[in-house]
C-alpha positions in Angstrom: 104.8 80.1 139.7 106.0 83.6 139.2 106.8 85.9 142.1 105.1 89.2 141.9 106.1 92.3 143.7 104.1 95.6 143.9 106.7 98.4 143.1 106.7 101.6 144.9 105.9 103.5 141.8 102.6 101.8 141.3 101.6 102.6 144.8 102.4 106.2 144.1 100.3 106.1 140.9 97.5 104.3 142.7 97.3 106.9 145.5 97.5 109.8 143.1 94.9 108.6 140.6 91.2 108.8 141.6 90.2 107.2 138.3 91.8 103.9 139.2 90.3 100.8 141.0 92.0 97.6 141.8 90.7 94.1 141.2 93.9 91.9 141.4 92.9 88.6 139.8 94.5 85.2 140.6 97.3 84.7 137.9 97.5 81.1 136.8 100.6 79.9 135.1 99.4 77.5 132.5 102.7 76.3 131.1 105.6 75.2 133.3 108.3 73.6 131.0 111.2 76.1 131.3 113.2 74.4 128.5 111.3 76.3 125.6 109.2 79.2 125.0 105.4 79.2 124.6 104.8 82.2 122.3 101.1 83.5 121.8 102.5 86.2 119.4 99.4 88.6 120.0 97.1 86.3 117.8 93.7 84.7 118.2 94.9 81.8 120.2 91.7 80.4 121.9 90.0 77.5 120.4 86.3 78.1 119.4 85.2 76.3 122.7 87.8 78.1 124.8 89.2 75.0 126.0 92.8 75.3 124.3 95.4 77.9 123.6 97.6 77.4 120.6 101.2 78.7 120.4 104.6 78.3 118.8 107.9 77.4 120.5 110.3 80.0 118.8 113.5 81.2 120.5 114.3 84.9 120.6 117.5 84.2 118.8 116.3 81.8 116.0 112.8 83.3 115.5 110.2 81.7 113.3 112.8 80.3 110.9 114.2 78.0 113.6 111.0 77.1 115.1 109.9 73.4 114.5 106.7 73.0 116.4 103.2 74.2 116.9 101.4 73.1 120.2 98.3 73.7 122.1 97.5 73.6 125.9 94.3 72.9 127.6 93.2 75.7 129.9 91.8 73.5 132.5 94.3 70.6 132.8 97.5 72.0 131.3 97.6 69.0 128.9 99.9 69.7 125.9 99.3 68.4 122.4 101.6 68.7 119.4 99.6 70.2 116.5 102.5 70.2 113.9 106.1 69.4 113.9 109.0 69.6 111.4 111.2 66.7 112.2 114.3 68.0 110.3 114.1 71.8 110.9 117.5 73.7 110.9 118.5 77.1 112.2 117.7 78.6 108.7 114.3 76.8 108.3 111.9 75.9 107.0 110.3 77.1 110.3 106.6 77.5 111.6 105.1 80.0 113.9 102.6 82.9 114.6 99.6 80.6 114.8 96.0 81.5 115.2 92.7 79.5 115.9 89.7 79.7 113.7 86.7 81.3 115.5 84.3 78.7 114.1 86.3 75.6 113.2 88.8 73.4 115.1 91.5 74.5 112.9 94.7 76.6 113.2 96.7 78.7 110.6 100.1 79.5 110.9 103.4 80.6 108.8 105.3 77.7 107.2 108.7 78.4 105.5 109.4 76.7 102.2 110.6 73.2 102.4 113.6 73.9 99.9 115.4 76.1 102.4 119.2 76.1 102.4 121.8 78.0 104.4 122.4 80.2 101.4 118.5 80.6 100.8 117.0 80.4 104.3 113.6 81.3 105.6 112.7 84.9 104.9 109.6 87.2 104.9 109.1 86.7 101.2 109.7 82.9 101.4 106.8 81.5 103.3 103.0 80.5 103.1 100.2 79.9 105.3 99.3 76.4 106.4 96.1 75.1 108.0 96.0 72.1 110.5 92.7 70.6 111.6 92.6 69.5 115.3 91.3 66.1 114.1 94.4 65.6 111.9 97.6 67.0 113.7 100.5 66.9 111.6 98.7 67.1 108.3 99.4 70.4 106.4 96.8 72.1 104.3 98.5 74.7 102.2 96.2 77.8 102.2 97.8 80.3 99.9 99.3 79.3 96.6 102.6 80.6 95.6 103.9 81.1 92.0 107.1 82.9 91.2 107.4 81.5 87.6 106.2 83.9 84.8 103.4 83.9 83.7 102.0 84.0 87.2 98.8 82.7 88.3 95.7 84.5 89.4 94.8 83.6 92.9 98.4 82.7 93.8 100.9 85.1 95.4 104.6 85.4 94.7 106.1 85.8 98.2 105.3 85.1 101.8 102.3 85.6 104.0 102.4 86.4 107.8 100.2 87.1 110.9 97.2 85.1 109.5 93.8 85.9 111.0 90.6 84.1 110.4 87.5 86.4 110.0 84.6 85.9 112.5 82.5 83.8 110.1 85.7 81.5 109.1 85.3 82.4 105.4 88.2 84.6 105.1 91.9 84.7 106.3 93.8 88.1 106.3 97.5 88.6 106.4 100.5 90.8 105.8 102.7 90.1 102.7 106.1 90.6 101.1 106.8 89.8 97.6 109.6 87.7 96.4 109.7 89.1 92.8 109.9 92.6 94.0 112.6 91.6 96.4 114.7 90.3 93.5 113.9 93.5 91.4 115.1 95.6 94.5 118.3 93.6 94.9 119.0 93.9 91.1 118.3 97.7 90.8 119.0 99.2 94.1 115.6 100.8 94.1 112.8 100.3 96.7 110.3 97.6 95.6 110.1 95.2 98.6 107.1 97.0 100.3 105.0 95.2 103.0 101.3 95.1 102.1 98.1 93.3 103.0 96.1 90.5 101.5 93.3 88.1 102.0 92.4 84.6 101.2 89.0 83.0 100.6 88.0 79.4 100.2 86.5 79.8 96.8 88.6 77.1 95.0 92.0 75.5 94.9 94.7 77.3 93.1 96.9 74.9 91.3 100.4 76.0 90.4 102.8 74.1 88.1 105.6 72.9 90.1 109.2 74.3 89.4 112.6 72.5 89.6 113.6 74.6 92.6 110.6 73.8 94.7 109.5 77.5 95.0 105.9 77.1 93.8 103.2 75.8 96.1 99.5 75.1 95.2 97.0 76.2 97.6 93.4 75.4 98.8 92.3 79.1 99.1 92.2 81.9 96.5 94.3 84.8 97.5 94.6 88.5 96.6 96.4 91.6 97.7 93.9 94.4 98.8 96.1 97.3 99.7 98.0 99.4 97.1 101.4 100.4 98.1 103.9 102.6 96.2 107.7 103.1 96.7 107.6 106.9 96.7 104.2 108.3 98.1 103.4 111.9 97.1 104.1 114.2 100.0 100.8 115.3 101.8 98.7 112.6 99.8 97.1 109.4 101.1 99.5 107.3 99.1 101.1 104.7 101.3 104.4 102.8 101.1 103.7 100.2 103.7 100.7 98.5 105.2 100.7 96.4 108.5 99.2 96.3 111.9 96.0 94.9 110.2 93.0 93.1 111.6 89.4 92.5 110.6 86.8 95.2 111.1 84.0 93.5 113.1 83.3 89.8 113.4 81.5 90.1 110.1 82.2 93.6 108.9 80.9 97.0 109.8 77.7 99.0 108.7 78.7 101.6 106.2 77.0 105.0 105.7 74.5 103.5 103.3 73.5 101.0 106.0 75.0 98.0 104.1 77.3 95.4 105.9 80.9 95.8 104.5 83.7 93.5 104.8 87.0 95.3 105.6 90.4 95.3 107.2 91.8 98.1 109.4 95.4 98.7 109.3 98.4 101.1 109.8 99.5 102.9 106.6 102.7 104.7 106.2 102.3 108.1 104.3 104.5 111.0 103.7 103.8 114.5 105.4 104.2 117.7 103.2 107.9 117.7 104.3 108.4 114.1 103.1 108.7 112.5 106.3 107.1 109.1 107.1 104.1 109.2 109.2 101.9 106.2 110.3 98.2 106.7 109.9 95.0 104.6 110.5 93.3 103.3 107.3 90.5 100.8 106.3 90.3 98.9 103.2 86.8 97.8 102.0 87.0 94.4 100.4 84.5 93.0 97.7 82.7 89.6 98.1 84.3 88.5 94.9 88.1 88.9 94.9 88.6 87.1 91.6 87.9 90.1 89.4 90.9 92.3 88.5 90.7 95.9 89.3 92.0 98.9 87.2 95.5 98.9 88.6 96.7 95.7 86.9 96.5 91.8 87.0 95.7 90.2 90.4 98.8 88.1 89.8 101.2 91.0 89.1 103.8 91.4 86.5 107.6 90.9 86.6 108.0 94.5 87.5 104.8 95.2 89.4 103.2 93.9 92.6 99.9 92.0 92.3 97.1 94.4 92.2 93.9 94.6 94.3 90.7 93.2 92.9 87.8 95.3 91.5 85.8 96.8 94.2 88.5 97.3 96.9 88.6 100.8 98.4 91.1 102.1 100.8 90.6 105.2 102.9 92.4 107.2 105.6 90.7 107.7 108.9 93.6 109.6 110.9 95.4 112.8 110.0 98.1 113.2 112.7 100.7 114.3 110.3 100.2 118.2 111.3 100.1 117.5 115.0 102.8 118.1 117.5 103.3 114.3 117.9 102.4 112.6 114.6 101.9 109.0 114.1 99.8 106.0 115.2 101.1 102.5 116.0 100.4 98.9 116.9 97.6 96.5 115.6 94.3 98.3 114.8 91.6 96.3 116.7 87.9 96.6 116.1 84.9 96.1 118.3 82.8 92.9 117.5 80.2 95.1 115.7 82.8 96.8 113.6 81.8 100.4 114.7 85.0 101.5 116.5 88.6 100.8 115.9 91.2 101.1 118.6 94.9 102.2 118.1 97.8 103.8 119.9 99.0 107.4 119.4 100.7 110.1 121.2 98.6 112.5 123.2 99.2 116.3 123.6 101.9 115.6 126.3 103.7 113.2 124.0 102.5 110.0 126.0 101.4 107.1 124.1 97.7 106.3 124.7 94.9 104.3 123.4 92.5 106.2 121.0 89.3 105.1 119.1 87.8 106.2 115.9 84.6 105.3 114.0 85.1 102.8 111.1 83.2 105.3 108.9 85.5 108.2 109.8 85.5 111.1 112.1 87.6 112.6 114.9 89.7 110.1 117.1 88.7 110.0 120.7 91.3 109.6 123.5 90.2 106.8 125.6 93.1 106.5 128.1 94.8 109.4 130.0 97.8 107.8 131.9 100.7 109.6 133.0 103.1 107.2 131.4 103.1 105.1 128.2 100.4 102.5 127.4 102.5 99.3 126.7 100.3 97.4 124.4 97.4 97.8 121.9 93.8 97.3 123.0 92.0 93.8 122.9 88.3 94.1 122.9 85.9 92.1 125.3 83.1 90.4 123.3 80.6 92.8 124.7 82.3 95.6 122.8 82.1 98.1 125.6 85.4 97.2 127.4 88.9 96.8 126.3 92.0 95.4 127.9 95.6 96.7 127.6 99.0 96.7 129.4 100.0 99.9 131.5 102.5 100.1 134.3 103.5 96.4 133.8 99.9 95.4 134.7 96.8 94.3 132.7 94.2 97.1 132.7 90.4 97.0 131.9 88.6 100.1 130.7 85.2 100.9 129.5 84.8 103.1 126.4 84.0 106.6 127.2 84.7 106.3 131.1 87.3 108.0 133.1 87.7 105.0 135.4 89.9 102.0 134.8 90.6 98.8 136.7 94.0 97.3 137.2 93.6 93.4 137.1 97.2 92.1 137.7 100.1 93.3 140.0 102.9 94.9 138.2 106.1 93.0 138.0 109.6 94.1 136.7 108.5 93.3 133.2 105.2 93.8 131.4 102.9 90.9 130.4 102.6 90.6 126.7 100.4 89.2 123.8 96.9 89.5 125.5 94.2 87.4 124.0 90.7 87.3 125.2 88.6 84.1 125.2 85.4 84.0 123.0 83.1 84.0 126.0 84.9 86.9 127.5 85.6 85.1 130.9 89.5 84.7 130.4 92.5 86.6 129.4 95.6 84.7 128.4 99.0 86.3 128.1 102.8 85.7 128.0 105.4 86.4 130.8 109.0 85.9 130.6 109.9 83.6 133.5 113.4 83.2 134.8 115.0 79.9 133.8 118.2 80.4 135.5 120.4 83.4 136.3 121.1 84.0 132.6 118.0 82.9 130.7 114.3 83.3 130.7 111.5 81.4 128.9 108.4 82.8 127.7 105.1 81.1 129.5 101.5 81.3 129.3 99.4 82.8 132.1 95.6 83.0 132.6 93.3 85.2 134.6 89.7 84.7 135.0 87.2 87.5 134.9 84.0 87.8 136.9 
């Protein structure tokens, strides 16, 4: 078990802050094996029935490329089950990791590197796919997104690597970030910027069959995939053009209600724009996604060309929500997280004193509202309780609970010499799981999973 120590600075803050209450919960160390990490990776790790937590075992040095196993642990008994294992993984791949549970089905999705890796051609951001494994069939991979790097490319297939896969609340979609192998090769050959991170979605419409290639780069998939955010290498200063899209998540469990009263599927994200002086600034965006992602839009083919990224389908609409570029402390950061009903988005930004806090903004637009007012930096993004009224985050090396619009906040765990990380809330709202680095010996630490139970 971890030894916790209440540090003097915490007591000072506690005495000075009339807005704070304390409800220290019993912290339960769920994983004990100190020989390897148990990495939640800030995903959706609880099973639909809240009985299991899924994770990967990557090392800090090797990362996902060197990770060979996906496991789950029972929250009541501590029993471990191997969901998927690469028997001959190497330091350069293929690699697996960053796993998430479906909210509806007993299935997980995770990054899977290409099987044709070599030391000269290892696991990379643009050389991976998403793989689904059902609880009932551990070890059996279902390739989600198809990959086709052979021209002419295939609609419904991508040409690079997907990452940070996240199921929608209804289980019909999976969202992800993306890097393109064709654009990376063009960047390497020209010296110009083409390898831009962006965002895509997959839907279980129909399998996408791709012709195999001699090098083993192409992969057929069971879901139809499309990129939904347009990125450009040189955004116009002062415009809403973006050069990078990341920090994304679904808006609501089934979308949000737009200004016309219609339910709209969407993903919120952080997009990098240029201010009027040409400096990069990260802002909050939303992209509305059509029900049918198989119809090409006006910007080009879904599958892309040898010199252009795959283009978003008809009906996608990306819009900017924050305009911090002209403020004293510009920029937003982290993963943008939505309330279950999709009405509010939470993100981190700097306040007027230059301290990183949590803000919220309506999904349909408006002014951001500062929700935290700490005298030191908020250390993590917000994770919402299923009631949509409370959110959780890390501050002062502790897990904190706060209700939207209220001044008061509640500290749930004692501060330690390093912060908890990768918070995830159970579907029924009764538990918070998170990672701590626990000393293994005098020189090493391993990442372990802890739990607290909420009233």
